[in-house]
N, C-alpha and C positions, 0 to 999 in steps of 0.2 A: 322695464321698471317705469312705473307711473310717475307723472310730474309731481314733485313735492310742493307742499303749500309754501307760499312766499311769506306767510305770517310766522315770525320766529317764535311766537307764543302759542302757535297751534300745536297742541299735543295729541290731537285726535288720532293721527296716523300711528301713534305709538301705543295706543290703548287697545285692550281687547275689543273685538267688534261688538260684543254684547253690551259694552259700557258706553261707547261713543255714539251708537245709534240712538235715535230719539225713542224713548220707551213708549209703548202703546198707552193711550189715555182711555178713560172710561167714556169714550164718545158715544156709546150706546145709550147713555143716560141723557134725556132731554135737558135736564137742569145743567148738567156739566158741559154739554155741547155748546150752549150759548156762552157760558163762562169762559171756556177755552178760546173761542173766537174773539171775545172782548179783550182777553189778556194779550193775544197776538196783535190786535190792533194797537194796544197801548205800547207794546214794544216797538212797533213800526213808527209811531208818532215820536217816541223817545229818541230814536235814531235820527229822525228828520229834524226835530227842533233842538235837541241838545248836542247833537254832533259829537265832537271829540270827548266831551264830558261823560257821555254815556258809554262811549267806546272804552274810555279808561276804566270805568266801573266794570265793564264786561271783561276786560283783560284781567283785572284783579280777581274777579269772581272765578274766572277760568283757572287761574293759578291756585286759588284756595281749594277749588274742587279737585284739581289734579293731584295736589300733594298727598292726600290720604290714599288716592288710588295707586300711586307709585309705591307707597309704603306696603300695601297689602299684596302686591304682585309677588308671587313666590319666585325665588331664584332657581334656575335650572342647574343640574349638576355641573355643567360646563362653566357657569358663572360663579359657582361657589369657590371661595378662596380657602386654601389649606395652609395651616401654619407649618413652616419647615420642621422636618423631623428632628433636626439638631437642636431646635429650641424647645421641643416638647420633652426632651430627655431631662429627667430630674435626678435626684439623689442627694446625698449629703455633700456638704462643702468640700470635704476631703476627696470624695469620689469624683466630683466635678473638676477639681483642681488637677487630680491625677490624669483624668481623661483629656483635659485641654493641653497638658504639657508633655505627655508621653511621646507623641510622634510629631513634635513641632521642630521645624528647622528654620533658623534665621539666615537670610541672604542679604549681605551688604551690597546694595545696588549702586548708589551714587547720588548726584544731585537730582532733584525732582524733575528738572527739565531735560535731563540727559538721556542718551540712548541706553546706557547700562541700566538705568532705573526702569525704563520701559521693558527691557529684557527680564529684569528681576520680577516685575509685576506679571509678565506673561508666564514666567516659571510658576508663580503662585497659582495662576488661573488654570494652567494645564495639568499640573501635578496634584492639585487639591483632591483629597480623598476623605474629607470629613475628619473624623477622629483617627483614621488610619494614617493620614499624612497631611500635615498642614504646613505650608511654606509661607513665611512672613517676610515680604520684601521690606528692607530697611533703607530709609533715606539717610545718606551719609554726606561727609564733606566732599567725597569724590573718589575716583579710582586709585589715587595715590595713597590716601589714608585707609582704603579698604583693607590693605594688607595688615596695617596696624590693628584694625578691628578684628580680623580673623585671628590674629595672634593673641589679642589681649581683651577684647570686649566680650563680656558675658552674653550668651545667647546667640552669638554669631558663629556659624559653622562653615559658611561658604561665602565667597565674595568675588566680585568682578575686579580683576587685578591685571594691570598691564605688565608685560614682560620686563620692561626696563625698570619698573618699580622694584621687582624682585632683585634685579641685579644691583640696584642702588642700595637696598637693604643689606645685600650680601657683601658688597665691596666697600661701601662708604660707611654705613651704620654698623656694619659687622655684627649683625644680629646672630646670636648664638644658635648653632645647629639649625639654621634656617632650612637647609635642604632636607633634613629629616622631619621637620615640624610642618612644613607647607608643601603639599603636592597639588596636582591639578586633575580635574575630572575631564575637561575637554578644552580644546582651544576655542576661543571666541573670535568673532570678526574683528578686523583691525579698526583702529580709530584714526581718522585723518587729522592732521594738524592744520587748523584754520588760522590764518593771520589776516585780520581785517584792518584796513587803513584807508586814509584818504587818497585821492587820485594823484597827489604829489609824491606819494611813496611808491616807487617802482620796484624796489628790491628790498630784501632784508637789511642790506647794508645801509639803506637810507634811514633806517630806524636807529642807527648808532647814536647814543647819547640822548635819545628822546624817551619820553614816558610811554611805557608799554604795559598794559594790564595782562596778568597771567592768571586771572580768575582767583577765587577765594583760596586761602591756604588749605592744602590737603586735596585740592582738585587735581585731575590728571594734568591739566595745563600748567599748574604751579610747579610740577616736577618735570614732566616731559618737555614742556615748552622751554623751561629754564635750561635743561640739558642741551636741547637743540641749538639755542642761541649761544651757549658756551662753546659747543663744538664748532659752530660757525665763526667764533671769535668776535661776535658782535655784542659789545657791552651796552646795555640800555639802563634807563632809570626804572627799576623793577617796582611795579605797583600790584597790590593784591586786593581787588575790589570784586564784588559780585558782578555777574555779567550784565545784568540789566542796567546797573549804575554806570558801569564802564562804557556801555554803548552810548548812553546819553552824553558822557564826558567826551567820547570820541567825536560825536556829532558837533559838540560845542567847541571843539578844538583844544580841550584841556588834556587830552591824550592823543598820542600820535598813532598808536596801534593797539590791537586787542587780540589775544591769543586764546583759542579754545581747542582742546584735543578731544574730539568727539566723533562718533560714527556718523557719516553722512547718509542721507541729507537730514538736516535738522532745521526745524522751523525758525529758530533764532536767526539764522542767516537767510533762509528762503523768504522770510516775510519782510526783509528790509526793502523799502521802496526803491524803484529804479533811479529816482532823482536824488538819492541820498548823498551822492558824491563819494561813496565808499566802494571799495572793491577788494577782492582776495589777492594777497601778495604771493607770488610763486616761491616755492622752496625746491630748488633743483636737487635731485638725488645725486649723491657722490659717495666715494669710498669712505668718507667720514662717518656715514650712517650704516655701512654694510653689515656691522656686527649684530645690531638689534632692531633695525628698522627696515622698511620695505617701501616699494614705490606706491605712489598714490596720485590721484588726480581729481579735479572737479570739472564737471561739464555744465553746459548751459541748461540742460534738462533738469539738473539737480538744483541749480541756483540761477534761474533766468534773469533776475534783476542785477546780478553781480558779475556775470560773465557775458561778453559780447557774443553775438551769433557766430557760430562756426569755430569758436575758440574753446580751449580748455586750459586749465591752470594746473601745472605740476606741483605736487607736494610730496611729503613723506608721510608714512603711516606707521603706527606702532601696534604690534600684535597684542592680544589680550588672552587671558585664560579664566576659566571658572576654577578659582583656587579653593582648596579645602584644607582644613586642619587635619593632620594625620593622627586622629585619635587612636589610642591603643585598642587592639581588637577585644571584642566582647564587653566593651564598656557601653554605658547608656548612650553617650553621644555617638559612638561608632555605629551602633545599630540604627540610630536615626538617620545619619548621613548615608549609610548603606541603602536604606529604603529609598531615600531621595534619589540616589544615583541609579538604582535599578529602575525607578519610575521614569527618570529622564531618558534612559536608553529605550525602554519598552514603549514609551509614548512619543518617541521622537517625531513620528510622522505628523503629529498634531501641531508641532511648531512650524511645519512647512505649509500649513493651510494659508490660503490667500489673504485672510484678514489679519494674519500675524505680521510682526515687524519683518520687513524684507531682509534685514541683516541675518536672520536665522538661516536663510538659504545659502549664506556664505560659510556656514559652519560645517566642518568635516570632523565627525566624531573620532575618526581614526588618525587625525593629524597629530604629529609630535611637536613638542616645543623645546627648542634648544635650552639646555641647562636646567630644565624642569623635569621632575619625576611624575609619571602618571600614577594616580592613586590606585592601589591594588584592586579595589572593587570595580573601578572603571576599566581596568585591564581585564578583569574577569568578564565583565559584560561585553567588552569589545571582542574577546575571544569567542564568546557564544554567537556573536553576530557575524563572524567571519564567513559563515556558510551562506549568508544572504548576499546574492550577487550585487545588490544595490550598494552594500557597504564595500564590497571588493572593488567595484568600479570607482566609488568615492575615494578610496584609498589610493588607487592608481592615479586619479586626477590630482590628488594632493601631491603625489610624488612628482607628477609632471609640472605642476605649478611651482614647486620648490626649485626644480631644475630650471624652469622657465624664468622665474623672477629672482631667485636668490642664490641657491646653494650648489649649483653645478660646479664640479671640480675645474672644468676648463674655463668657466667664467671667472672663478676665483683666481686662477693663475693669470688669465688675461688682465684682470683688474689690477693685480699686484704689479704686473708689468706695465701698467698704464694704458692697456688696450681696451677701450670701452665700446668697440664696434658691436660686440654681441649684445650688450645692454641696450645700445641705441636701436638695434634692429628689433628688439623685443618691445621697446617703448613705442615704436612706430606701427606695430601691428594693430589692426582693428579688432574689436571683440569677435567679429565673425571669423577673422583669420586665426585668432587664438583658439577658438572653438574647433575649427577645422584641423589645426595643428595638433590639438589634444586628441581628437578622434583618430588621427593618423598614428600618433604615439600609442594610443590604447590598443589599436589593432595589431601593431607590431609587437607590443608586449604580450598579447594573447598568443600570437604566432610563436614567439620565443618560448613561452611556457609550454605550449603543446609539443614543441620539438624536444624540450628537456624531459618531458614525461616519456 
């Protein structure tokens, strides 16, 4: 590639060769020959005596000459812009309204800065099929209020809901026929409970009697965070502010702590400066949380400014689901959500692409959720996929993880007896050791199945 001109106003390199080359003059005419040399001499004298004044005139002249030349240059087919086909479609207002609404599904995501809203947005991107299926992600108060939205808000068919929210609606609010009205399509990744406080706060107990923010009303932290503090028996001065305001008040000392229930890692915490004087407070797992929650942790890789080198912070996490209203079969809303569910399963590989949110890779479509009923269409799709060895292995892995982390019979018995040695051994395993243990479990499971056949 040749060296480009240093003159930012030099457009000669971008013009057709026939244009920027000096055109041939009528030098064969004696009269014109002398006139041409005299004009050339005038130009040289102008440059010599007038300096920058002449240069400015020359620049302006070049621009004025170049403008019409650019206008007349024809665009190649590659440069031509096409209007999207969806905007070209016309018709009557009634036809357009029908086409826009027939296959539209509303998904209650959560707060704009939250992980669930990101997942809802990616659902819309991956499953979009023009007029055949359009997913609209909806910003809401949060995961706690999403169940209310799926139950009662027009236009909402699906929502990101945490499992303890369902239990609260069932046992405390006593929502009528909840188990029949709300089912789930798939289990979603867990959300970790983040408790941010100053360095003087070492444990949750240190927050007793102090002002603690639990996010805006309806957010996941406003319900799950409250339940966690109640179960721990730590009574605090309950505050419900938006997270940005709460962080400022925490820094100024007006708040002692801030609670967010959200899938890690999240920029809200990762972007806090190292010299902020803030840190994440641990929440040790105990039998108090064994019914609805699971183990969680934060590492320095996730939050380098909040966690010292070589350390990790224990916490608890809450499972979530993609909840769906159980519309009667053969109704308009049923067919919309059916198409949404079929697209989710058939396009699942696209959610695992590197540029998608890493939490998708924690999802197992075959996983079950205690006390929840899988929606019939999701059950159908899962049955079709059982022949896929990737799904079979995923299901085996989920079974192993449930035994590993939560629901093994021996672990439950040991826990009730006060023996936590099994749980402690699981906590101390590295990721590599857990993966090796899983592969050993999977191989034994395959051997057992071959013997049974």
